C-alpha positions in Angstrom: 35.0 -15.0 95.9 35.7 -17.7 98.5 35.3 -17.1 102.2 39.1 -17.3 102.6 39.6 -14.3 100.3 36.8 -12.1 101.5 37.8 -9.0 103.6 37.7 -9.8 107.3 34.7 -8.3 109.0 35.5 -5.4 111.4 32.7 -6.5 113.7 30.9 -9.8 114.4 28.7 -11.3 111.7 26.0 -13.9 112.0 26.8 -17.4 110.9 26.1 -21.0 112.0 28.9 -20.7 114.5 27.0 -17.9 116.2 24.6 -20.5 117.8 27.3 -23.0 118.9 28.6 -23.7 122.4 27.3 -23.2 126.0 25.0 -20.3 126.7 26.8 -18.9 129.7 30.3 -17.5 129.8 32.7 -17.7 132.8 32.5 -14.0 133.4 29.5 -11.8 134.0 27.8 -9.6 131.3 26.1 -6.3 131.5 23.1 -7.9 129.8 22.4 -9.6 133.1 22.2 -6.3 135.0 18.9 -6.2 136.9 18.1 -2.6 135.9 18.9 -2.2 132.2 17.3 -1.3 128.9 18.4 -2.0 125.3 18.9 1.2 123.2 19.6 1.8 119.5 23.3 2.4 120.1 26.0 3.0 122.6 25.9 6.7 121.7 22.2 6.8 122.4 22.8 5.1 125.7 25.3 7.9 126.7 22.7 10.5 125.8 20.0 8.7 127.9 22.5 8.3 130.8 23.1 12.0 130.8 19.4 12.7 130.7 18.9 10.3 133.7 21.5 12.4 135.6 19.8 15.7 134.5 22.8 17.0 132.7 22.0 20.1 130.7 23.2 23.6 129.7 25.8 25.0 132.1 26.9 21.6 133.3 30.3 20.1 132.7 31.1 16.5 131.8 34.6 15.2 132.2 35.8 13.0 129.3 39.2 11.4 128.5 41.6 12.9 126.0 41.6 9.5 124.2 38.1 9.2 122.9 35.7 8.4 120.1 33.5 11.3 119.1 30.5 9.2 120.1 31.5 10.0 123.7 31.4 13.8 123.2 28.4 14.4 120.8 25.8 13.4 123.4 27.2 16.0 125.8 27.1 18.7 123.1 23.6 17.6 122.0 22.2 18.4 125.5 24.0 21.8 125.6 26.5 20.8 128.3 30.3 21.4 128.1 33.0 18.8 127.8 36.3 19.1 129.7 39.0 16.6 128.8 41.2 14.9 131.4 44.5 13.0 131.0 44.9 9.2 131.3 47.9 7.2 132.4 49.7 4.6 130.4 47.1 1.9 131.2 44.1 4.1 130.3 43.0 5.0 133.9 42.0 8.6 134.8 44.8 10.7 136.2 43.0 11.4 139.5 45.8 13.6 140.7 45.2 16.0 137.8 41.5 15.8 138.3 41.7 16.6 142.0 43.8 19.8 141.1 41.8 20.9 138.1 38.2 19.7 138.4 35.9 22.6 137.3 33.2 23.7 139.9 30.3 23.0 137.5 31.2 19.4 136.9 28.2 17.1 136.9 29.6 13.8 135.7 32.8 11.9 135.0 32.8 9.4 132.1 35.4 6.6 132.5 35.8 3.9 129.7 37.2 0.4 130.0 39.4 0.9 126.9 39.7 -2.0 124.6 37.6 -4.2 126.9 40.3 -4.4 129.6 38.8 -3.5 133.0 40.0 -0.3 134.7 40.5 -0.1 138.5 37.2 1.5 139.4 37.3 1.6 143.2 39.5 4.7 143.5 37.4 6.4 140.8 34.2 5.6 142.6 35.6 7.0 145.9 36.9 10.2 144.1 33.4 10.8 142.6 31.6 10.1 145.9 33.9 12.6 147.8 32.9 15.4 145.4 29.2 14.6 144.6 30.1 13.9 140.9 28.2 11.2 139.0 30.2 8.4 137.5 29.3 7.2 134.0 30.9 3.8 133.5 31.5 3.4 129.8 31.5 -0.3 128.9 31.2 0.2 125.2 34.3 -1.9 124.8 33.5 -4.2 127.8 30.3 -6.2 127.5 31.8 -9.0 129.7 34.0 -9.0 132.8 34.8 -7.9 136.3 36.6 -4.8 137.5 38.0 -5.6 140.9 35.4 -7.0 143.2 32.4 -6.1 141.0 31.0 -7.0 137.6 31.8 -4.5 134.9 29.0 -2.0 134.8 28.3 -2.1 138.5 30.6 0.8 139.6 29.0 3.7 137.9 25.9 5.6 138.9 25.0 4.7 135.3 26.7 2.4 132.8 26.5 2.1 129.1 27.5 -0.5 126.5 27.5 -1.2 122.8 25.9 -4.4 121.4 27.3 -4.1 117.9 30.9 -4.6 119.1 30.2 -8.0 120.6 27.1 -9.4 118.7 26.2 -9.6 115.0 23.6 -6.8 115.1 23.2 -3.7 113.0 22.4 -1.6 116.0 22.2 -1.7 119.7 23.3 -0.4 123.1 22.7 -0.9 126.8 21.8 1.6 129.5 22.1 0.3 133.1 21.3 2.1 136.4 22.9 1.5 139.7 22.0 4.6 141.8 18.8 4.5 143.7 16.3 7.1 142.6 17.2 7.0 138.9 14.5 5.7 136.5 14.9 3.9 133.2 13.6 5.9 130.3 10.4 4.9 128.5 11.4 4.2 124.8 9.3 4.5 121.7 8.8 1.1 119.9 10.5 0.5 116.6 8.3 0.7 113.5 7.5 -2.3 111.4 9.8 -1.1 108.7 12.7 -0.7 111.2 12.0 -4.2 112.6 12.2 -5.8 109.1 15.3 -3.8 108.1 17.2 -4.9 111.2 16.4 -8.6 110.6 17.3 -8.4 107.0 20.6 -6.5 107.7 21.6 -9.3 110.1 21.1 -11.9 107.4 22.7 -9.8 104.7 25.9 -9.2 106.7 26.3 -12.9 107.4 25.7 -14.0 103.8 28.0 -11.2 102.4 30.8 -12.8 104.4 29.9 -16.4 103.4 29.0 -17.3 107.0 25.6 -18.9 106.3 26.6 -22.0 104.3 23.6 -23.2 102.2 21.9 -19.8 102.2 24.6 -17.4 101.2 23.9 -17.3 97.5 20.1 -17.2 98.0 20.3 -14.3 100.5 22.8 -12.3 98.4 20.7 -12.9 95.3 17.6 -11.6 97.0 19.4 -8.4 98.1 20.9 -7.9 94.7 17.4 -8.2 93.1 16.0 -5.8 95.7 18.8 -3.3 95.0 18.3 -3.6 91.2 14.6 -3.0 91.4 15.1 0.0 93.7 17.6 1.3 91.2 15.2 0.9 88.3 12.4 2.7 90.1 14.7 5.6 91.1 16.7 5.7 87.9 19.9 4.9 89.8 22.6 2.2 89.6 21.6 -1.4 89.4 24.6 -3.0 91.0 24.8 -5.5 93.9 23.3 -4.5 97.2 25.8 -2.8 99.5 26.7 -4.5 102.7 25.3 -2.6 105.7 27.9 0.1 106.6 28.6 -1.0 110.2 31.5 -3.0 109.0 33.5 0.0 107.6 32.2 0.1 104.0 31.6 3.9 104.4 34.6 6.2 104.0 36.1 6.5 107.5 36.1 10.3 107.5 32.4 10.3 106.7 31.8 7.8 109.5 33.6 10.0 112.0 31.9 13.2 110.8 28.6 11.5 111.4 29.6 10.6 114.9 30.7 14.2 115.6 27.3 15.6 114.6 24.6 16.3 117.1 22.5 13.2 117.9 19.1 12.3 116.3 17.0 12.6 119.4 14.0 10.6 118.2 16.3 7.7 117.2 18.1 7.9 120.6 14.7 7.5 122.4 13.6 4.5 120.2 13.7 1.0 121.6 15.9 -1.6 120.0 14.5 -3.8 117.3 13.3 -7.3 118.2 15.8 -9.0 115.9 18.8 -7.1 117.3 17.6 -7.7 120.9 17.0 -11.4 120.2 20.5 -11.9 118.8 22.2 -10.0 121.6 20.4 -11.8 124.5 19.9 -15.3 123.2 23.1 -16.4 121.4 25.6 -18.5 123.4 28.2 -16.3 125.1 31.0 -18.7 126.0 32.3 -18.8 122.4 32.4 -15.0 122.3 34.5 -14.7 125.4 36.9 -17.6 124.7 37.5 -16.7 121.0 38.2 -13.1 121.8 40.7 -14.0 124.5 42.4 -16.6 122.3 42.7 -14.0 119.4 44.1 -11.3 121.7 46.7 -13.8 123.0 47.6 -14.7 119.4 48.3 -11.1 118.6 50.3 -10.6 121.8 52.6 -13.5 120.7 52.8 -12.2 117.1 53.9 -8.7 118.0 56.0 -9.1 121.1 59.7 -8.5 120.7 59.3 -6.9 117.2 61.0 -3.7 116.0 58.6 -0.8 115.3 55.5 -2.3 117.0 54.5 -3.6 120.4 51.4 -4.8 122.2 50.2 -1.7 124.1 48.7 -3.8 126.9 50.2 -7.3 126.7 48.7 -8.6 129.9 45.1 -9.8 129.4 43.3 -9.8 132.7 41.6 -13.1 133.6 38.0 -11.8 133.9 37.3 -10.0 130.6 36.6 -10.3 126.9 38.5 -7.8 124.9 36.9 -5.7 122.2 40.0 -5.1 120.1 43.8 -5.6 120.4 45.6 -2.3 120.9 48.9 -2.2 118.9 51.4 0.6 119.4 53.1 1.5 116.2 56.1 3.8 116.0 55.3 5.3 112.6 51.7 4.4 111.7 51.3 6.6 108.6 50.9 6.1 105.7 50.4 2.4 106.4 47.2 2.9 108.3 45.3 4.3 105.4 46.6 1.6 103.1 45.3 -1.1 105.5 41.9 0.6 105.6 41.7 0.6 101.8 42.6 -3.1 101.7 39.8 -3.9 104.1 42.0 -4.9 107.1 39.7 -4.7 110.2 41.6 -1.9 112.0 40.6 1.4 113.4 42.3 4.4 115.1 40.9 7.2 117.2 42.9 9.9 115.5 40.1 12.4 115.0 39.8 13.9 118.4 37.2 16.5 119.3 38.3 20.0 118.5 40.0 21.7 121.4 41.5 18.7 123.2 44.4 20.1 125.2 47.9 18.8 125.6 48.1 17.9 129.3 51.1 16.9 131.5 51.4 13.2 132.1 48.8 12.3 129.5 49.0 9.2 127.3 45.7 10.0 125.4 46.9 12.2 122.6 49.9 9.9 122.0 47.6 6.9 121.8 45.4 8.7 119.3 48.3 8.8 116.8 50.3 5.6 117.6 47.7 3.0 118.7 45.9 0.9 116.1 42.9 -1.1 117.2 43.0 -4.5 115.6 39.8 -6.5 115.5 40.0 -9.7 117.6 36.3 -10.7 117.7 34.9 -14.2 117.6 34.0 -14.3 113.9 37.6 -13.9 112.6 38.9 -17.0 111.0 42.5 -18.3 111.4 43.1 -17.0 107.9 41.8 -13.6 108.8 44.2 -13.5 111.8 47.1 -14.5 109.6 46.3 -11.9 107.0 46.1 -9.1 109.7 49.6 -10.1 111.0 51.0 -10.3 107.5 49.8 -6.8 106.6 51.3 -5.4 109.9 54.6 -7.1 109.1 54.6 -5.9 105.5 54.0 -2.3 106.5 55.7 -1.9 109.8 58.2 -4.7 110.5 61.4 -5.4 108.6 61.5 -8.8 106.8 64.5 -9.9 108.9 62.4 -9.5 112.1 59.3 -11.2 110.7 58.4 -14.4 112.5 54.6 -14.7 112.9 53.1 -17.6 114.9 50.5 -19.9 113.5 46.9 -18.7 114.2 45.2 -20.6 117.0 42.5 -23.0 116.1 39.3 -23.1 118.2 39.3 -25.9 120.7 
C-alpha cells in the first residue's frame, strides 16, 4: 500500500522529516523547565504529582467535567476522592461555582490546557493561593506555549505533560515542580528489555506508515519475521507484526477501559526509556510548532461557515502549539464510529468517569458528546488533511454546502 493510501497516524510517527528544521521553536516548552523529570506517561506524571503533594485517602481533588479517564484514575489509585467542577465555553474553570461549592477537604485543583490552547491561569492561581489549595497544571495537550505572562507549566505548584502527543515516542510524560519544598521523585531505571522495545517500537511505527524511505520494507520485514517466529513458538497466528497500539489499533472501548483502571504503580515509578527520552529532547522543535499551527488554521478555514459543524475555538492564540483541532458537530453519531473504523485520526471524550454530575453553566458534558478531536500533528501529510475533511463533509455536511480548501503545503 502506498503512503498516500495508508491510514493517517493519530499521533506523530518518526520519519526523515522528524530531524529537519531549526532546533528551537518560537515559543517555550515544558521540556526546558529547570525542575522536571521524564516519566513513562502523562498518567504516571499525574500520579507522581499527587504523591509530591501528599494527596491520599480522605483528600479531594477537583477535576473538570470534561476529561479523559487518565485524569481520574491516578486520584482513585491513591485512595483520594474526585469532585468534578464545571467549565465555561472556552474550557476555563468556573471559579464562581468553585467558590460557592468547594468541599472542605480539597487538596488540589487540576486545570488542563484543553486542545493545547492556553487557559488564563492568573485568576486560577490567585483562587488557589487564597484557599491553600495546590494547583496541578495539566499540560498533557500543551507541550509548547505561554499562558499570559508565563510559560505553560509555570503556573501550577506542579505541572504534567505527555510526550506521546507531540513526539514520535511509544511512551513518555513530564513532571515539573514549581513550588519550593517539593522534591522530584527518584525513578527506577528501565530494564534492558524495555529499552530495546521502546527503540524498536519507534522504528516500527515509522516504517508502518512509510515514513522511513529506504528502510521501510527492511524494518517491516524484520518485525513480520519476529512475529511469525513468536507465533510458531507459541502455536499462535503467523501474520504480520501489529503496529504498536498507541495509534489507535486497539478497540477504543478497550483503550478507555484500560485508562479507567487503577494505575500500575511500579510502571508509574519507572524512568523513561533512553530512546523515548532522546527523541523527545533532541529532535528539532520548530517544525512541530509551525506544522501544528498551520494544520489547525487549515481546519478552521475548512469548517467555518458550514452547516452542522463549526470550529469550537476558531481563534488560535499566538503563543501555542495545538494538540488537536476541536470540532463541534451537531449530530456526531453514528458518524463518529464509522470514522474510527475507517482509521480517521479522530477521538472523543465521551466515556466520562461514572458519577459526573450535570452542573449549571457547564460546557463539559456537552463537549463530551458534541466535540470531536481531529489530529493536527506535524506528521500529517496534505493528503491526510484532505481525507479528514472529506470524511467530515461526507458524514456531517450536505453536498451543497461542501467547499473544502486546498491543504496547506509546508513552507
